[in-house]
C-alpha positions in Angstrom: -72.8 4.3 19.6 -70.2 2.0 17.4 -70.1 4.9 14.8 -69.7 7.5 17.6 -66.9 5.7 19.1 -65.3 4.8 16.0 -65.3 8.5 14.8 -64.0 9.5 18.3 -60.9 7.2 17.7 -60.6 8.4 14.0 -60.6 12.0 15.4 -58.2 11.5 18.1 -55.9 9.7 15.6 -56.0 12.5 13.2 -55.3 15.5 15.7 -52.4 13.3 16.9 -50.9 12.9 13.3 -51.5 16.5 12.6 -50.0 17.9 16.0 -46.8 15.8 15.4 -44.5 17.3 12.3 -42.5 14.2 12.1 -45.6 11.8 11.8 -47.2 14.3 9.5 -44.2 14.4 7.4 -44.1 10.4 7.3 -47.5 9.8 6.1 -47.8 12.9 3.5 -44.3 14.0 2.3 -42.4 11.3 2.8 -43.5 8.9 0.3 -43.0 11.6 -2.5 -39.6 12.4 -1.1 -38.6 8.8 -1.1 -39.8 8.3 -5.0 -37.8 11.4 -5.7 -34.6 9.8 -4.1 -35.2 6.1 -5.1 -36.0 6.7 -8.7 -32.8 8.1 -9.2 -30.9 5.1 -7.3 -32.5 2.6 -9.2 -32.4 4.3 -12.6 -30.3 1.9 -14.9 -30.3 4.4 -17.9 -27.1 5.7 -19.5 -27.7 9.0 -21.0 -23.9 9.1 -22.7 -21.5 6.6 -23.9 -17.9 7.5 -24.5 -16.8 5.9 -28.0 -13.3 5.4 -29.8 -13.2 4.8 -33.2 -10.6 2.9 -35.2 -11.6 3.6 -39.0 -9.4 1.6 -41.3 -11.4 2.4 -44.2 -11.4 6.2 -44.0 -14.1 6.5 -46.7 -17.4 8.6 -47.3 -19.6 5.6 -46.0 -17.7 5.2 -43.0 -17.8 8.8 -42.0 -21.5 9.3 -42.7 -21.9 6.2 -40.3 -19.8 7.8 -37.5 -21.8 11.1 -38.1 -25.2 9.2 -38.0 -24.0 7.2 -34.8 -23.0 10.4 -32.9 -25.9 12.8 -34.3 -28.0 13.0 -31.2 -24.8 13.2 -28.4 -25.6 9.8 -26.8 -22.4 8.7 -28.1 -19.7 10.8 -27.7 -16.4 10.4 -29.4 -13.4 10.5 -27.1 -10.5 9.3 -29.5 -9.6 8.1 -33.1 -7.4 5.0 -32.9 -4.7 3.9 -35.4 -4.1 0.4 -34.3 -5.6 -2.6 -32.7 -3.0 -2.3 -29.8 -4.5 0.9 -28.5 -8.0 -0.6 -28.1 -6.9 -2.4 -24.7 -5.3 0.5 -23.4 -8.4 2.9 -23.8 -10.7 0.3 -22.5 -8.4 -0.4 -19.6 -8.1 3.1 -18.5 -11.8 3.9 -19.2 -11.2 6.5 -21.8 -13.5 4.7 -24.0 -16.9 2.3 -23.0 -16.8 0.9 -26.5 -14.8 1.0 -29.8 -16.0 0.7 -33.2 -13.5 -0.8 -35.9 -14.4 0.1 -39.3 -12.5 -2.4 -41.6 -10.6 -1.6 -44.9 -12.8 -2.3 -47.7 -16.3 -1.5 -46.3 -17.3 1.0 -48.6 -16.1 -1.1 -51.4 -18.3 -3.9 -49.9 -21.2 -1.8 -49.6 -20.8 -0.8 -53.3 -20.2 -4.4 -54.7 -23.6 -5.7 -52.6 -21.4 -7.5 -50.3 -21.5 -8.0 -46.5 -19.9 -5.2 -44.7 -19.2 -6.4 -41.1 -18.3 -3.9 -38.3 -16.7 -4.8 -35.2 -17.7 -3.4 -31.7 -15.6 -4.0 -28.7 -17.5 -2.9 -25.4 -16.2 -2.8 -22.1 -18.2 -5.6 -20.0 -17.3 -5.1 -16.3 -20.6 -2.8 -15.9 -22.8 -5.7 -17.4 -25.8 -3.4 -17.3 -24.1 -0.5 -19.5 -22.6 -2.9 -21.7 -25.9 -4.3 -22.6 -27.5 -0.8 -23.2 -24.1 0.0 -25.4 -24.5 -3.1 -27.4 -28.2 -2.8 -28.1 -27.6 1.1 -29.1 -24.9 0.3 -31.5 -27.0 -2.6 -33.0 -30.0 -0.6 -33.2 -28.3 2.5 -35.0 -26.3 0.5 -37.2 -29.5 -1.1 -38.4 -31.1 2.4 -38.9 -27.9 3.2 -41.0 -28.3 0.2 -43.3 -32.0 1.1 -43.9 -30.9 4.6 -44.9 -28.3 3.2 -47.3 -30.9 1.0 -48.8 -33.3 3.7 -49.1 -30.4 5.9 -50.8 -29.8 3.0 -53.4 -33.6 2.7 -54.0 -33.8 6.1 -54.7 -30.7 6.2 -56.9 -28.8 8.6 -54.9 -26.2 6.0 -53.9 -25.2 3.4 -56.6 -25.5 0.0 -55.2 -25.4 1.0 -51.5 -26.8 -1.6 -49.0 -25.5 -3.2 -45.8 -26.2 -6.9 -45.4 -27.8 -6.8 -42.2 -31.2 -8.3 -41.0 -33.7 -5.6 -41.1 -35.7 -5.4 -37.7 -38.7 -3.2 -37.4 -39.7 -2.9 -33.7 -42.3 -1.6 -32.1 -42.4 -1.0 -28.4 -45.5 -0.2 -26.6 -46.2 1.1 -23.2 -42.5 2.4 -23.2 -41.3 3.3 -26.5 -38.0 5.0 -25.4 -37.2 1.6 -23.3 -36.1 3.8 -20.3 -35.7 1.9 -17.4 -36.8 5.1 -15.2 -40.5 4.8 -16.9 -40.5 1.1 -15.7 -38.9 1.7 -12.3 -40.8 4.8 -11.1 -44.7 3.3 -11.3 -43.0 0.2 -9.3 -41.2 2.3 -6.8 -44.7 4.2 -6.2 -46.0 0.8 -4.5 -42.8 0.7 -2.2 -43.2 4.3 -1.0 -46.8 4.2 -0.3 -45.8 1.8 2.6 -44.9 4.6 4.7 -48.8 5.3 5.9 -48.6 1.7 7.1 -45.0 2.0 8.7 -46.8 5.1 10.6 -49.8 3.1 11.9 -47.5 0.5 13.3 -45.6 3.2 15.1 -48.7 4.6 16.3 -49.9 1.6 17.8 -46.8 0.4 19.3 -46.2 4.0 20.8 -49.2 3.8 22.9 -48.3 0.5 24.2 -44.8 2.1 25.0 -46.2 4.9 26.4 -48.8 3.6 28.3 -51.5 5.4 27.0 -53.5 2.5 25.7 -54.3 1.5 29.5 -56.5 4.4 29.5 -58.2 3.3 26.2 -58.7 -0.3 27.7 -60.6 0.9 30.4 -63.4 2.7 28.1 -66.1 1.1 26.4 -64.2 1.1 23.0 -63.8 -2.4 21.6 -61.0 -3.7 19.7 -62.7 -3.5 16.2 -63.7 0.6 16.9 -60.0 1.2 18.1 -58.3 -0.6 15.0 -60.9 0.6 12.7 -60.9 4.2 13.9 -57.1 4.3 13.7 -57.1 2.7 10.0 -59.7 5.2 8.9 -57.4 8.2 9.8 -54.2 6.7 8.1 -56.4 5.8 5.0 -57.0 9.6 4.6 -53.5 10.3 5.1 -52.6 7.7 2.6 -54.9 9.1 -0.1 -53.3 12.5 0.9 -49.6 11.0 0.2 -50.9 9.5 -2.9 -51.3 13.0 -4.9 -48.0 14.3 -4.3 -46.5 10.7 -5.5 -48.6 10.8 -8.6 -47.4 14.4 -9.4 -43.7 13.6 -8.5 -43.9 10.5 -11.1 -45.9 12.3 -14.0 -44.4 15.8 -13.8 -40.9 15.4 -12.5 -40.0 12.1 -14.0 -42.4 12.8 -17.2 -44.0 9.1 -16.4 -47.3 9.0 -18.6 -50.5 8.3 -16.6 -53.0 6.6 -18.8 -55.4 5.5 -16.2 -58.4 6.7 -14.7 -57.9 8.6 -11.4 -60.9 7.5 -9.3 -60.0 4.0 -10.1 -56.4 4.6 -9.0 -57.5 5.7 -5.6 -59.8 2.7 -5.2 -57.0 0.3 -6.0 -54.8 2.3 -3.8 -57.4 1.7 -1.0 -57.1 -2.1 -1.6 -53.4 -1.8 -0.9 -53.8 0.3 2.1 -56.0 -2.2 3.6 -53.5 -4.8 3.0 -50.5 -3.1 4.2 -52.4 -1.8 7.4 -53.4 -5.5 8.1 -49.9 -6.4 7.9 -48.7 -3.3 10.0 -51.3 -4.2 12.7 -50.2 -7.8 13.1 -46.7 -6.5 13.5 -47.7 -4.1 16.2 -49.4 -6.7 18.1 -45.8 -8.5 18.7 -44.0 -5.1 19.1 -43.5 -3.7 22.3 -41.6 -0.5 21.3 -41.4 1.7 18.3 -37.9 0.8 17.6 -39.3 -3.1 17.2 -42.2 -1.9 15.1 -40.1 -0.1 12.8 -37.2 -2.7 12.4 -39.9 -5.5 11.9 -41.4 -3.4 9.3 -38.2 -2.5 7.4 -36.6 -5.9 7.3 -39.4 -7.9 6.8 -41.6 -5.9 4.6 -39.9 -3.0 3.1 -36.4 -4.2 2.0 -37.6 -7.4 0.8 -40.1 -5.5 -1.7 -37.1 -4.3 -3.7 -35.9 -7.9 -4.3 -38.5 -10.2 -3.9 -41.6 -8.3 -5.3 -40.8 -8.1 -9.1 -39.5 -4.6 -9.0 -36.3 -5.1 -10.5 -36.4 -8.9 -11.4 -39.2 -10.9 -12.2 -40.8 -13.0 -9.2 -38.9 -16.0 -8.6 -41.3 -19.0 -9.0 -38.7 -21.8 -9.5 -39.1 -22.8 -5.6 -42.2 -22.8 -3.2 -40.6 -20.9 -0.6 -39.5 -17.7 -2.9 -43.1 -17.7 -4.2 -44.8 -17.8 -0.8 -42.5 -15.1 0.4 -43.0 -12.8 -2.8 -46.8 -13.3 -3.0 -47.4 -12.8 0.8 -46.0 -9.2 0.1 -48.6 -6.5 -0.9 -46.4 -4.7 -2.7 -46.0 -7.9 -5.2 -49.5 -7.4 -6.4 -49.6 -3.6 -6.2 -46.4 -3.1 -8.5 -48.3 -4.5 -11.6 -51.4 -2.5 -10.6 -49.2 0.6 -10.5 -47.4 -0.3 -14.0 -50.8 -1.1 -15.2 -52.6 2.1 -14.6 -49.6 4.2 -15.2 -48.3 3.1 -18.5 -51.2 0.8 -19.8 -54.4 2.5 -18.7 -55.8 -0.4 -17.3 -58.8 -0.4 -15.0 -60.2 -2.5 -12.2 -61.9 -5.0 -14.2 -58.3 -5.7 -16.1 -56.6 -5.8 -12.7 -59.0 -8.0 -10.9 -56.5 -10.9 -10.3 -53.9 -8.8 -7.9 -56.8 -6.6 -6.5 -58.2 -9.8 -5.3 -55.0 -10.9 -3.8 -54.6 -7.5 -2.2 -57.9 -8.0 -0.6 -57.3 -11.2 0.8 -54.3 -10.4 2.3 -56.0 -7.5 4.0 -58.9 -9.6 5.2 -56.6 -12.2 6.6 -54.4 -9.9 8.4 -56.9 -7.6 9.5 -58.9 -10.6 11.0 -55.7 -12.1 12.5 -54.6 -8.5 14.1 -58.3 -8.2 15.6 -58.0 -11.8 17.2 -54.6 -10.9 18.7 -55.8 -7.6 19.9 -58.7 -8.9 21.8 -56.6 -12.0 23.4 -54.0 -9.0 24.4 -56.6 -6.5 25.7 -58.2 -9.2 27.8 
């Protein structure tokens, strides 16, 4: 009898969603669409930098350095300066985002095994762009120094050597250091909130329209009612996971090193936690508008700033820590990044998975408790 009533509620909800185009879009296509748009909003990678050159040395070494620096098109030369006085004008007007100054005697210093310092002046109005530009210049200058050292050892360039610290970096999981590769898996956790939002709206809609009174008069128990609805939306949640994964891997070229069954099982834990919260919200919301407002303001928007998507979780104060770790997305972001980029399995992600199960268990119990009191 229990499973028959449970199945009846699940089938009712399934037919309701499939017959309502807006709800069907919200639980299946909207997560992939949101990922497609939000990934561009939160991408901090600069594809091109405008560069001005003040070459006071005008030597073969300076010309080769400029050629190597701009060889792949990331740095685009917008002009050659003739004096220091022009630098301020070029940066103020935005004609250049950085200026490279190659002082006189650079080639002679290289040949004489003396330090050959270069000066880079970067527009710091955009701190993120300036940080990327500085890092690019430092890396490419080190590569050029290594190249000169190699030529010197091979006897092709007599005495050529730049006295810069030699750094040999190897970046794992995101070798290109593109923010998009890191942001997209994190955004996957946020956009998969949509099925939970749809569930909250569904529960609030039945109270708002008065259709729940008819169900309350039937033998359907609170557990059967909530579980039946959750089962239907879990199915739609899995249906939304596939297009989201395809957008991340095929459109944004984010590698997927994990195991698909493990990924779906971890997503199930996330759905349970987020559905529990949505059911708690639905118990206090008397309309769909209230439910949506609470879900967006209390859970969706804070996920961008508190859950470790852009900056690490703030653990300095107890309040910020409690606020962050009470959100399921805080625990699902490292799961998404671990599965996509590191190929981690359930055993390596046991801690955040356990946190999701605890949140899901507590919130589902609370929602069931409030539901029983309300139906009585």
